[in-house]
Backbone and ligand atoms as CSV (ligand in chain L), in Angstrom:
chain,resi,resn,atom,element,x,y,z
A,1,MET,N,N,0.842,-1.190,0.000
A,1,MET,CA,C,0.000,0.000,0.000
A,1,MET,C,C,0.879,1.244,0.000
A,2,SER,N,N,0.608,2.170,-0.945
A,2,SER,CA,C,1.433,3.378,-1.016
A,2,SER,C,C,0.829,4.468,-0.132
A,3,THR,N,N,1.673,4.995,0.743
A,3,THR,CA,C,1.215,6.063,1.639
A,3,THR,C,C,2.039,7.312,1.399
A,4,ALA,N,N,1.337,8.433,1.212
A,4,ALA,CA,C,2.030,9.713,1.040
A,4,ALA,C,C,1.614,10.661,2.147
A,5,LEU,N,N,2.542,11.516,2.530
A,5,LEU,CA,C,2.199,12.599,3.456
A,5,LEU,C,C,2.057,13.873,2.657
A,6,TYR,N,N,1.081,14.661,2.981
A,6,TYR,CA,C,0.952,15.995,2.393
A,6,TYR,C,C,1.163,16.983,3.553
A,7,PRO,N,N,2.398,17.418,3.768
A,7,PRO,CA,C,2.687,18.239,4.946
A,7,PRO,C,C,2.540,19.733,4.679
A,8,GLY,N,N,2.301,20.475,5.736
A,8,GLY,CA,C,2.230,21.928,5.604
A,8,GLY,C,C,1.749,22.548,6.896
A,9,THR,N,N,1.614,23.868,6.862
A,9,THR,CA,C,1.120,24.581,8.033
A,9,THR,C,C,-0.406,24.715,7.963
A,10,PHE,N,N,-0.929,24.876,6.760
A,10,PHE,CA,C,-2.380,24.935,6.529
A,10,PHE,C,C,-3.054,25.949,7.467
A,11,ASP,N,N,-2.568,27.184,7.422
A,11,ASP,CA,C,-3.074,28.220,8.341
A,11,ASP,C,C,-3.710,29.371,7.582
A,12,PRO,N,N,-4.875,29.195,7.014
A,12,PRO,CA,C,-5.735,28.018,7.013
A,12,PRO,C,C,-5.637,27.294,5.666
A,13,VAL,N,N,-6.316,26.132,5.604
A,13,VAL,CA,C,-6.379,25.373,4.349
A,13,VAL,C,C,-7.120,26.210,3.298
A,14,THR,N,N,-6.643,26.162,2.064
A,14,THR,CA,C,-7.267,26.914,0.960
A,14,THR,C,C,-7.783,25.915,-0.090
A,15,LYS,N,N,-8.492,26.457,-1.068
A,15,LYS,CA,C,-8.947,25.585,-2.157
A,15,LYS,C,C,-7.757,25.093,-2.979
A,16,GLY,N,N,-6.674,25.860,-2.984
A,16,GLY,CA,C,-5.459,25.409,-3.673
A,16,GLY,C,C,-4.908,24.152,-3.010
A,17,HIS,N,N,-4.861,24.153,-1.661
A,17,HIS,CA,C,-4.424,22.951,-0.926
A,17,HIS,C,C,-5.324,21.761,-1.265
A,18,LEU,N,N,-6.641,22.018,-1.275
A,18,LEU,CA,C,-7.582,20.904,-1.500
A,18,LEU,C,C,-7.469,20.361,-2.916
A,19,ASP,N,N,-7.100,21.239,-3.836
A,19,ASP,CA,C,-6.878,20.802,-5.222
A,19,ASP,C,C,-5.665,19.855,-5.282
A,20,VAL,N,N,-4.595,20.245,-4.608
A,20,VAL,CA,C,-3.397,19.384,-4.583
A,20,VAL,C,C,-3.716,18.064,-3.876
A,21,LEU,N,N,-4.469,18.150,-2.772
A,21,LEU,CA,C,-4.837,16.938,-2.029
A,21,LEU,C,C,-5.612,15.975,-2.922
A,22,SER,N,N,-6.533,16.523,-3.712
A,22,SER,CA,C,-7.342,15.662,-4.565
A,22,SER,C,C,-6.464,14.945,-5.609
A,23,ARG,N,N,-5.471,15.664,-6.116
A,23,ARG,CA,C,-4.547,15.028,-7.078
A,23,ARG,C,C,-3.734,13.928,-6.389
A,24,ALA,N,N,-3.290,14.214,-5.164
A,24,ALA,CA,C,-2.492,13.215,-4.429
A,24,ALA,C,C,-3.332,11.967,-4.141
A,25,CYS,N,N,-4.611,12.189,-3.812
A,25,CYS,CA,C,-5.493,11.059,-3.469
A,25,CYS,C,C,-5.712,10.134,-4.663
A,26,SER,N,N,-5.607,10.691,-5.883
A,26,SER,CA,C,-5.794,9.814,-7.040
A,26,SER,C,C,-4.494,9.065,-7.388
A,27,LEU,N,N,-3.384,9.460,-6.784
A,27,LEU,CA,C,-2.100,8.804,-7.094
A,27,LEU,C,C,-1.673,7.774,-6.050
A,28,PHE,N,N,-2.137,7.961,-4.806
A,28,PHE,CA,C,-1.669,7.092,-3.719
A,28,PHE,C,C,-2.848,6.391,-3.042
A,29,ASP,N,N,-2.563,5.224,-2.445
A,29,ASP,CA,C,-3.620,4.485,-1.749
A,29,ASP,C,C,-4.114,5.265,-0.538
A,30,ARG,N,N,-3.147,5.907,0.137
A,30,ARG,CA,C,-3.499,6.608,1.383
A,30,ARG,C,C,-2.727,7.914,1.420
A,31,VAL,N,N,-3.412,8.991,1.774
A,31,VAL,CA,C,-2.735,10.288,1.902
A,31,VAL,C,C,-3.036,10.848,3.287
A,32,VAL,N,N,-1.980,11.157,4.011
A,32,VAL,CA,C,-2.146,11.755,5.340
A,32,VAL,C,C,-1.757,13.228,5.250
A,33,VAL,N,N,-2.722,14.097,5.480
A,33,VAL,CA,C,-2.414,15.525,5.545
A,33,VAL,C,C,-1.734,15.740,6.903
A,34,ALA,N,N,-0.496,16.194,6.878
A,34,ALA,CA,C,0.308,16.306,8.104
A,34,ALA,C,C,0.494,17.780,8.438
A,35,ILE,N,N,-0.208,18.209,9.467
A,35,ILE,CA,C,-0.203,19.642,9.819
A,35,ILE,C,C,0.834,19.912,10.897
A,36,SER,N,N,1.806,20.742,10.552
A,36,SER,CA,C,2.872,21.051,11.500
A,36,SER,C,C,2.328,21.901,12.645
A,37,GLU,N,N,2.606,21.439,13.867
A,37,GLU,CA,C,2.154,22.222,15.028
A,37,GLU,C,C,3.015,23.450,15.208
A,38,GLY,N,N,4.232,23.420,14.631
A,38,GLY,CA,C,5.132,24.572,14.743
A,38,GLY,C,C,5.735,24.653,16.134
A,39,ASN,N,N,6.604,25.641,16.330
A,39,ASN,CA,C,7.269,25.779,17.634
A,39,ASN,C,C,6.468,26.654,18.591
A,40,ASN,N,N,5.704,27.554,18.006
A,40,ASN,CA,C,5.019,28.519,18.847
A,40,ASN,C,C,3.615,28.762,18.279
A,41,SER,N,N,2.600,28.477,19.100
A,41,SER,CA,C,1.231,28.596,18.583
A,41,SER,C,C,0.903,30.040,18.201
A,42,LYS,N,N,1.695,31.005,18.727
A,42,LYS,CA,C,1.420,32.415,18.407
A,42,LYS,C,C,1.818,32.739,16.974
A,43,ASP,N,N,2.570,31.827,16.331
A,43,ASP,CA,C,2.991,32.076,14.949
A,43,ASP,C,C,1.872,31.841,13.943
A,44,THR,N,N,0.808,31.174,14.380
A,44,THR,CA,C,-0.271,30.871,13.435
A,44,THR,C,C,-1.563,31.554,13.869
A,45,LEU,N,N,-2.424,31.839,12.902
A,45,LEU,CA,C,-3.722,32.453,13.221
A,45,LEU,C,C,-4.603,31.437,13.939
A,46,PHE,N,N,-4.615,30.195,13.425
A,46,PHE,CA,C,-5.450,29.144,14.004
A,46,PHE,C,C,-4.563,28.145,14.749
A,47,ASP,N,N,-5.038,27.669,15.902
A,47,ASP,CA,C,-4.240,26.671,16.625
A,47,ASP,C,C,-4.301,25.325,15.869
A,48,ALA,N,N,-3.440,24.412,16.268
A,48,ALA,CA,C,-3.325,23.155,15.505
A,48,ALA,C,C,-4.644,22.364,15.463
A,49,PRO,N,N,-5.352,22.195,16.597
A,49,PRO,CA,C,-6.614,21.433,16.516
A,49,PRO,C,C,-7.614,22.077,15.544
A,50,THR,N,N,-7.639,23.417,15.486
A,50,THR,CA,C,-8.570,24.084,14.561
A,50,THR,C,C,-8.128,23.862,13.124
A,51,ARG,N,N,-6.819,23.949,12.865
A,51,ARG,CA,C,-6.342,23.714,11.492
A,51,ARG,C,C,-6.661,22.287,11.058
A,52,VAL,N,N,-6.551,21.345,11.988
A,52,VAL,CA,C,-6.884,19.941,11.669
A,52,VAL,C,C,-8.372,19.840,11.341
A,53,ARG,N,N,-9.202,20.455,12.171
A,53,ARG,CA,C,-10.658,20.373,11.948
A,53,ARG,C,C,-11.052,20.992,10.609
A,54,LEU,N,N,-10.433,22.136,10.281
A,54,LEU,CA,C,-10.807,22.824,9.038
A,54,LEU,C,C,-10.468,21.971,7.815
A,55,VAL,N,N,-9.410,21.155,7.918
A,55,VAL,CA,C,-9.097,20.231,6.806
A,55,VAL,C,C,-10.058,19.039,6.857
A,56,GLU,N,N,-10.206,18.487,8.061
A,56,GLU,CA,C,-11.016,17.266,8.230
A,56,GLU,C,C,-12.421,17.432,7.647
A,57,GLU,N,N,-12.992,18.609,7.858
A,57,GLU,CA,C,-14.359,18.859,7.396
A,57,GLU,C,C,-14.443,18.918,5.864
A,58,ASN,N,N,-13.292,18.892,5.202
A,58,ASN,CA,C,-13.289,18.949,3.727
A,58,ASN,C,C,-12.806,17.647,3.089
A,59,LEU,N,N,-12.773,16.576,3.891
A,59,LEU,CA,C,-12.247,15.316,3.349
A,59,LEU,C,C,-13.325,14.408,2.779
A,60,GLY,N,N,-14.568,14.901,2.771
A,60,GLY,CA,C,-15.703,14.073,2.356
A,60,GLY,C,C,-15.500,13.322,1.055
A,61,GLU,N,N,-14.925,13.991,0.058
A,61,GLU,CA,C,-14.771,13.359,-1.266
A,61,GLU,C,C,-13.574,12.418,-1.337
A,62,HIS,N,N,-12.798,12.355,-0.253
A,62,HIS,CA,C,-11.544,11.591,-0.310
A,62,HIS,C,C,-11.470,10.546,0.809
A,63,PRO,N,N,-12.091,9.389,0.582
A,63,PRO,CA,C,-12.095,8.372,1.638
A,63,PRO,C,C,-10.692,7.855,1.983
A,64,ASN,N,N,-9.720,8.050,1.081
A,64,ASN,CA,C,-8.353,7.567,1.372
A,64,ASN,C,C,-7.477,8.636,2.010
A,65,ALA,N,N,-8.093,9.760,2.416
A,65,ALA,CA,C,-7.297,10.813,3.060
A,65,ALA,C,C,-7.657,10.931,4.532
A,66,SER,N,N,-6.666,11.320,5.321
A,66,SER,CA,C,-6.905,11.601,6.740
A,66,SER,C,C,-6.039,12.793,7.112
A,67,VAL,N,N,-6.250,13.329,8.286
A,67,VAL,CA,C,-5.458,14.498,8.695
A,67,VAL,C,C,-5.045,14.364,10.153
A,68,GLU,N,N,-3.805,14.754,10.408
A,68,GLU,CA,C,-3.266,14.700,11.771
A,68,GLU,C,C,-2.303,15.861,11.934
A,69,SER,N,N,-2.034,16.248,13.157
A,69,SER,CA,C,-0.977,17.235,13.362
A,69,SER,C,C,0.270,16.506,13.858
A,70,PHE,N,N,1.407,17.123,13.637
A,70,PHE,CA,C,2.659,16.508,14.102
A,70,PHE,C,C,3.577,17.583,14.641
A,71,CYS,N,N,4.491,17.171,15.512
A,71,CYS,CA,C,5.545,18.100,15.904
A,71,CYS,C,C,6.872,17.371,15.678
A,72,GLY,N,N,7.951,18.121,15.668
A,72,GLY,CA,C,9.254,17.507,15.396
A,72,GLY,C,C,9.529,17.483,13.910
A,73,LEU,N,N,10.457,16.610,13.529
A,73,LEU,CA,C,10.891,16.578,12.129
A,73,LEU,C,C,9.920,15.775,11.267
A,74,LEU,N,N,9.710,16.309,10.079
A,74,LEU,CA,C,8.782,15.664,9.137
A,74,LEU,C,C,9.241,14.251,8.771
A,75,VAL,N,N,10.543,14.067,8.557
A,75,VAL,CA,C,11.014,12.737,8.143
A,75,VAL,C,C,10.749,11.685,9.233
A,76,ASP,N,N,10.829,12.106,10.493
A,76,ASP,CA,C,10.541,11.160,11.584
A,76,ASP,C,C,9.061,10.791,11.596
A,77,TYR,N,N,8.258,11.803,11.342
A,77,TYR,CA,C,6.811,11.558,11.309
A,77,TYR,C,C,6.461,10.654,10.118
A,78,ALA,N,N,7.130,10.891,8.988
A,78,ALA,CA,C,6.883,10.061,7.798
A,78,ALA,C,C,7.222,8.601,8.104
A,79,MET,N,N,8.318,8.394,8.804
A,79,MET,CA,C,8.720,7.023,9.152
A,79,MET,C,C,7.657,6.376,10.055
A,80,GLU,N,N,7.200,7.168,11.027
A,80,GLU,CA,C,6.172,6.670,11.955
A,80,GLU,C,C,4.903,6.253,11.180
A,81,LYS,N,N,4.561,6.999,10.132
A,81,LYS,CA,C,3.348,6.723,9.354
A,81,LYS,C,C,3.598,5.729,8.222
A,82,LYS,N,N,4.843,5.244,8.097
A,82,LYS,CA,C,5.245,4.335,7.021
A,82,LYS,C,C,4.974,4.972,5.647
A,83,ALA,N,N,5.259,6.266,5.547
A,83,ALA,CA,C,5.072,6.988,4.281
A,83,ALA,C,C,6.432,7.185,3.628
A,84,SER,N,N,6.496,6.889,2.331
A,84,SER,CA,C,7.778,7.030,1.640
A,84,SER,C,C,7.769,8.210,0.673
A,85,VAL,N,N,6.644,8.912,0.609
A,85,VAL,CA,C,6.531,10.046,-0.326
A,85,VAL,C,C,5.994,11.266,0.419
A,86,LEU,N,N,6.610,12.402,0.130
A,86,LEU,CA,C,6.100,13.681,0.626
A,86,LEU,C,C,5.542,14.431,-0.572
A,87,VAL,N,N,4.327,14.915,-0.458
A,87,VAL,CA,C,3.705,15.673,-1.553
A,87,VAL,C,C,3.736,17.148,-1.194
A,88,ARG,N,N,4.203,17.961,-2.129
A,88,ARG,CA,C,4.146,19.409,-1.927
A,88,ARG,C,C,3.533,20.040,-3.165
A,89,GLY,N,N,2.756,21.099,-2.948
A,89,GLY,CA,C,2.183,21.835,-4.073
A,89,GLY,C,C,3.210,22.842,-4.566
A,90,LEU,N,N,3.271,22.995,-5.873
A,90,LEU,CA,C,4.212,23.969,-6.456
A,90,LEU,C,C,3.388,24.892,-7.350
A,91,ARG,N,N,3.425,26.186,-7.034
A,91,ARG,CA,C,2.601,27.129,-7.801
A,91,ARG,C,C,3.457,27.882,-8.818
A,92,ALA,N,N,4.410,28.623,-8.331
A,92,ALA,CA,C,5.168,29.498,-9.230
A,92,ALA,C,C,6.658,29.250,-9.031
A,93,VAL,N,N,7.451,29.848,-9.902
A,93,VAL,CA,C,8.912,29.700,-9.805
A,93,VAL,C,C,9.381,30.166,-8.431
A,94,SER,N,N,8.679,31.173,-7.879
A,94,SER,CA,C,9.091,31.717,-6.575
A,94,SER,C,C,9.014,30.674,-5.459
A,95,ASP,N,N,8.185,29.663,-5.610
A,95,ASP,CA,C,8.112,28.595,-4.598
A,95,ASP,C,C,9.341,27.695,-4.665
A,96,PHE,N,N,10.004,27.701,-5.822
A,96,PHE,CA,C,10.949,26.630,-6.101
A,96,PHE,C,C,12.125,26.570,-5.114
A,97,GLU,N,N,12.727,27.725,-4.835
A,97,GLU,CA,C,13.952,27.701,-4.032
A,97,GLU,C,C,13.704,27.117,-2.631
A,98,TYR,N,N,12.643,27.589,-1.991
A,98,TYR,CA,C,12.265,27.094,-0.660
A,98,TYR,C,C,11.967,25.588,-0.719
A,99,GLU,N,N,11.213,25.189,-1.728
A,99,GLU,CA,C,10.838,23.782,-1.858
A,99,GLU,C,C,12.059,22.908,-2.144
A,100,PHE,N,N,12.957,23.432,-2.980
A,100,PHE,CA,C,14.165,22.702,-3.336
A,100,PHE,C,C,15.020,22.459,-2.085
A,101,GLN,N,N,15.179,23.507,-1.287
A,101,GLN,CA,C,15.981,23.376,-0.057
A,101,GLN,C,C,15.356,22.354,0.890
A,102,MET,N,N,14.039,22.443,1.055
A,102,MET,CA,C,13.380,21.507,1.976
A,102,MET,C,C,13.513,20.073,1.481
A,103,ALA,N,N,13.279,19.890,0.183
A,103,ALA,CA,C,13.348,18.535,-0.372
A,103,ALA,C,C,14.757,17.960,-0.207
A,104,GLN,N,N,15.770,18.797,-0.464
A,104,GLN,CA,C,17.149,18.315,-0.343
A,104,GLN,C,C,17.489,17.993,1.111
A,105,MET,N,N,17.022,18.841,2.039
A,105,MET,CA,C,17.305,18.584,3.462
A,105,MET,C,C,16.619,17.298,3.911
A,106,ASN,N,N,15.375,17.125,3.482
A,106,ASN,CA,C,14.666,15.903,3.879
A,106,ASN,C,C,15.339,14.667,3.284
A,107,ARG,N,N,15.855,14.797,2.061
A,107,ARG,CA,C,16.572,13.667,1.438
A,107,ARG,C,C,17.877,13.387,2.189
A,108,HIS,N,N,18.526,14.473,2.621
A,108,HIS,CA,C,19.760,14.323,3.405
A,108,HIS,C,C,19.465,13.570,4.705
A,109,LEU,N,N,18.318,13.888,5.310
A,109,LEU,CA,C,17.967,13.266,6.594
A,109,LEU,C,C,17.494,11.825,6.427
A,110,ASP,N,N,16.832,11.571,5.295
A,110,ASP,CA,C,16.333,10.207,5.041
A,110,ASP,C,C,16.247,9.971,3.530
A,111,SER,N,N,17.228,9.228,3.007
A,111,SER,CA,C,17.309,9.065,1.551
A,111,SER,C,C,16.209,8.153,1.002
A,112,ASN,N,N,15.444,7.497,1.899
A,112,ASN,CA,C,14.365,6.624,1.412
A,112,ASN,C,C,13.080,7.396,1.117
A,113,ILE,N,N,13.051,8.640,1.512
A,113,ILE,CA,C,11.814,9.416,1.325
A,113,ILE,C,C,11.950,10.342,0.115
A,114,GLU,N,N,11.007,10.218,-0.812
A,114,GLU,CA,C,11.003,11.068,-2.019
A,114,GLU,C,C,10.012,12.210,-1.847
A,115,THR,N,N,10.375,13.386,-2.340
A,115,THR,CA,C,9.408,14.492,-2.384
A,115,THR,C,C,8.916,14.620,-3.814
A,116,ILE,N,N,7.618,14.697,-3.978
A,116,ILE,CA,C,7.090,14.965,-5.318
A,116,ILE,C,C,6.266,16.257,-5.282
A,117,PHE,N,N,6.256,16.946,-6.413
A,117,PHE,CA,C,5.566,18.229,-6.487
A,117,PHE,C,C,4.372,18.113,-7.430
A,118,LEU,N,N,3.239,18.597,-6.962
A,118,LEU,CA,C,2.037,18.591,-7.797
A,118,LEU,C,C,1.586,20.030,-7.994
A,119,MET,N,N,1.165,20.342,-9.216
A,119,MET,CA,C,0.695,21.696,-9.507
A,119,MET,C,C,-0.811,21.764,-9.366
A,120,PRO,N,N,-1.304,22.750,-8.605
A,120,PRO,CA,C,-2.756,22.897,-8.540
A,120,PRO,C,C,-3.279,23.457,-9.851
A,121,ASN,N,N,-4.574,23.421,-10.036
A,121,ASN,CA,C,-5.208,24.099,-11.168
A,121,ASN,C,C,-4.693,25.544,-11.207
A,122,GLU,N,N,-4.501,26.070,-12.432
A,122,GLU,CA,C,-3.873,27.402,-12.528
A,122,GLU,C,C,-4.708,28.510,-11.890
A,123,LYS,N,N,-5.993,28.235,-11.667
A,123,LYS,CA,C,-6.799,29.292,-11.030
A,123,LYS,C,C,-6.382,29.507,-9.570
A,124,TYR,N,N,-5.576,28.581,-9.026
A,124,TYR,CA,C,-5.115,28.739,-7.647
A,124,TYR,C,C,-3.631,29.124,-7.559
A,125,PHE,N,N,-3.026,29.488,-8.678
A,125,PHE,CA,C,-1.587,29.745,-8.675
A,125,PHE,C,C,-1.192,30.883,-7.738
A,126,TYR,N,N,-2.079,31.831,-7.535
A,126,TYR,CA,C,-1.725,32.974,-6.682
A,126,TYR,C,C,-2.350,32.862,-5.287
A,127,THR,N,N,-2.955,31.710,-4.991
A,127,THR,CA,C,-3.592,31.523,-3.682
A,127,THR,C,C,-2.559,31.107,-2.650
A,128,SER,N,N,-2.466,31.874,-1.573
A,128,SER,CA,C,-1.616,31.436,-0.464
A,128,SER,C,C,-2.336,31.761,0.833
A,129,SER,N,N,-2.088,30.955,1.855
A,129,SER,CA,C,-2.749,31.187,3.149
A,129,SER,C,C,-2.424,32.590,3.651
A,130,GLN,N,N,-1.170,33.001,3.417
A,130,GLN,CA,C,-0.706,34.305,3.884
A,130,GLN,C,C,-1.547,35.444,3.286
A,131,LEU,N,N,-1.709,35.401,1.974
A,131,LEU,CA,C,-2.473,36.459,1.300
A,131,LEU,C,C,-3.955,36.402,1.664
A,132,ILE,N,N,-4.469,35.194,1.782
A,132,ILE,CA,C,-5.884,35.028,2.162
A,132,ILE,C,C,-6.131,35.721,3.504
A,133,LYS,N,N,-5.206,35.498,4.460
A,133,LYS,CA,C,-5.395,36.095,5.791
A,133,LYS,C,C,-5.405,37.616,5.689
A,134,GLN,N,N,-4.515,38.163,4.849
A,134,GLN,CA,C,-4.484,39.625,4.698
A,134,GLN,C,C,-5.801,40.138,4.136
A,135,VAL,N,N,-6.268,39.500,3.071
A,135,VAL,CA,C,-7.488,39.975,2.415
A,135,VAL,C,C,-8.675,39.920,3.380
A,136,HIS,N,N,-8.769,38.806,4.123
A,136,HIS,CA,C,-9.951,38.635,4.961
A,136,HIS,C,C,-9.880,39.409,6.274
A,137,LEU,N,N,-8.674,39.631,6.771
A,137,LEU,CA,C,-8.581,40.213,8.111
A,137,LEU,C,C,-8.199,41.688,8.126
A,138,PHE,N,N,-7.597,42.192,7.042
A,138,PHE,CA,C,-7.166,43.593,7.059
A,138,PHE,C,C,-8.244,44.534,6.531
A,139,GLY,N,N,-9.318,43.996,6.008
A,139,GLY,CA,C,-10.340,44.873,5.452
A,139,GLY,C,C,-11.689,44.211,5.530
A,140,LYS,N,N,-12.575,44.612,4.666
A,140,LYS,CA,C,-13.930,44.048,4.736
A,140,LYS,C,C,-14.220,43.175,3.525
A,141,ARG,N,N,-13.180,42.775,2.814
A,141,ARG,CA,C,-13.401,41.962,1.619
A,141,ARG,C,C,-13.278,40.482,1.940
A,142,GLU,N,N,-13.831,39.649,1.036
A,142,GLU,CA,C,-13.712,38.200,1.165
A,142,GLU,C,C,-13.334,37.634,-0.189
A,143,THR,N,N,-12.808,36.438,-0.215
A,143,THR,CA,C,-12.531,35.776,-1.490
A,143,THR,C,C,-13.242,34.430,-1.487
A,144,ASP,N,N,-13.360,33.832,-2.669
A,144,ASP,CA,C,-13.931,32.478,-2.710
A,144,ASP,C,C,-12.806,31.451,-2.887
A,145,LEU,N,N,-11.632,31.801,-2.376
A,145,LEU,CA,C,-10.473,30.910,-2.550
A,145,LEU,C,C,-10.287,29.953,-1.374
A,146,VAL,N,N,-11.211,30.030,-0.409
A,146,VAL,CA,C,-11.157,29.107,0.728
A,146,VAL,C,C,-12.490,28.369,0.813
A,147,PRO,N,N,-12.476,27.156,1.398
A,147,PRO,CA,C,-13.745,26.434,1.539
A,147,PRO,C,C,-14.659,27.154,2.541
A,148,GLU,N,N,-15.936,26.764,2.501
A,148,GLU,CA,C,-16.974,27.449,3.290
A,148,GLU,C,C,-16.648,27.499,4.790
A,149,ASN,N,N,-16.140,26.384,5.340
A,149,ASN,CA,C,-15.897,26.374,6.791
A,149,ASN,C,C,-14.764,27.334,7.175
A,150,VAL,N,N,-13.792,27.517,6.272
A,150,VAL,CA,C,-12.690,28.460,6.550
A,150,VAL,C,C,-13.226,29.893,6.470
A,151,LEU,N,N,-14.103,30.118,5.497
A,151,LEU,CA,C,-14.735,31.430,5.368
A,151,LEU,C,C,-15.437,31.785,6.684
A,152,SER,N,N,-16.197,30.836,7.230
A,152,SER,CA,C,-16.907,31.089,8.497
A,152,SER,C,C,-15.911,31.351,9.627
A,153,ALA,N,N,-14.826,30.579,9.664
A,153,ALA,CA,C,-13.844,30.752,10.745
A,153,ALA,C,C,-13.178,32.127,10.654
A,154,LEU,N,N,-12.902,32.589,9.431
A,154,LEU,CA,C,-12.288,33.908,9.263
A,154,LEU,C,C,-13.296,35.007,9.639
A,155,ARG,N,N,-14.565,34.793,9.280
A,155,ARG,CA,C,-15.595,35.787,9.645
A,155,ARG,C,C,-15.710,35.887,11.167
A,156,GLU,N,N,-15.609,34.735,11.828
A,156,GLU,CA,C,-15.721,34.701,13.290
A,156,GLU,C,C,-14.594,35.513,13.931
A,157,ILE,N,N,-13.395,35.379,13.397
A,157,ILE,CA,C,-12.254,36.146,13.934
A,157,ILE,C,C,-12.482,37.639,13.693
A,158,ASN,N,N,-12.991,37.975,12.518
A,158,ASN,CA,C,-13.284,39.382,12.201
A,158,ASN,C,C,-14.282,39.967,13.192
A,159,ARG,N,N,-15.341,39.191,13.469
A,159,ARG,CA,C,-16.367,39.690,14.404
A,159,ARG,C,C,-15.766,39.911,15.782
A,160,PHE,N,N,-14.933,38.941,16.191
A,160,PHE,CA,C,-14.311,39.017,17.517
A,160,PHE,C,C,-13.423,40.265,17.584
A,161,ASP,N,N,-12.634,40.498,16.514
A,161,ASP,CA,C,-11.739,41.661,16.488
A,161,ASP,C,C,-12.522,42.974,16.556
A,162,ARG,N,N,-13.726,42.940,15.984
A,162,ARG,CA,C,-14.542,44.172,15.994
A,162,ARG,C,C,-15.400,44.265,17.260
A,163,GLY,N,N,-15.233,43.264,18.161
A,163,GLY,CA,C,-15.967,43.310,19.433
A,163,GLY,C,C,-17.437,42.954,19.301
A,164,GLU,N,N,-17.803,42.290,18.170
A,164,GLU,CA,C,-19.216,41.903,18.005
A,164,GLU,C,C,-19.474,40.556,18.671
A,165,ASP,N,N,-20.743,40.252,18.913
A,165,ASP,CA,C,-21.097,38.960,19.514
A,165,ASP,C,C,-20.922,37.829,18.512
A,166,PRO,N,N,-20.461,36.645,18.957
A,166,PRO,CA,C,-20.369,35.511,18.016
A,166,PRO,C,C,-21.760,35.078,17.585
A,167,VAL,N,N,-21.845,34.480,16.366
A,167,VAL,CA,C,-23.169,33.988,15.941
A,167,VAL,C,C,-23.240,32.483,16.142
L,1,LIG,O1,O,2.979,25.090,4.522
L,1,LIG,P1,P,4.419,25.332,4.847
L,1,LIG,O2,O,4.527,26.345,5.996
L,1,LIG,O3,O,5.244,25.744,3.669
L,1,LIG,O4,O,4.988,23.927,5.383
L,1,LIG,C1,C,6.311,23.806,5.840
L,1,LIG,C2,C,6.523,22.468,6.588
L,1,LIG,C3,C,5.568,22.384,7.752
L,1,LIG,C4,C,6.274,21.321,5.646
L,1,LIG,C5,C,7.999,22.465,7.068
L,1,LIG,O5,O,8.261,23.618,7.821
L,1,LIG,C6,C,8.316,21.230,7.916
L,1,LIG,O6,O,8.503,20.162,7.387
L,1,LIG,N1,N,8.365,21.411,9.259
L,1,LIG,C7,C,8.664,20.355,10.183
L,1,LIG,C8,C,10.100,20.472,10.707
L,1,LIG,C9,C,11.093,19.848,9.728
L,1,LIG,O7,O,11.047,18.676,9.449
L,1,LIG,N2,N,12.007,20.691,9.238
L,1,LIG,C10,C,13.027,20.270,8.294
L,1,LIG,C11,C,12.473,20.180,6.877
L,1,LIG,S1,S,13.530,20.958,5.790
């Protein structure tokens, strides 16, 4: 059985991530979305359990996918999950250098693990969690680049920031 990890911060998950996940699910028997807990919860907008839930609620179409959070090194987690492939989404040339360094470091740490890159549909080439957070939280605009549950979670944070009652 082929198992792949799809690792990332997913703060929050976007439709671009889900597009890559869907491609990975058609290539591997099992795909584990591996959400990095990071070193400091203050570095992310959503805490790890919330990031896991926001992905989990979008796995309906993918019975061979699951989601978990991890801490520590990705290669150790991959070994624990018996995964020999790491899937990363690649959007633009600007992603390449960071991805190349990570892939090489992970190969240095464990030569049995391969990183493969999947391109999302081109309509998501400019979608990033970072930009989504800016658009949704710095003003009053919204995008349709995130799934419905993420949209609600971002709206909830906006209401809280404005001192309004939760719905
Ligand atoms: O979505 P991101 O933030 O680009 O994902 C980066 C992530 C979480 C995949 C990367 O930071 C990671 O693997 N973190 C775990 C720690 C680790 O293994 N670091 C060495 C890899 S080069």
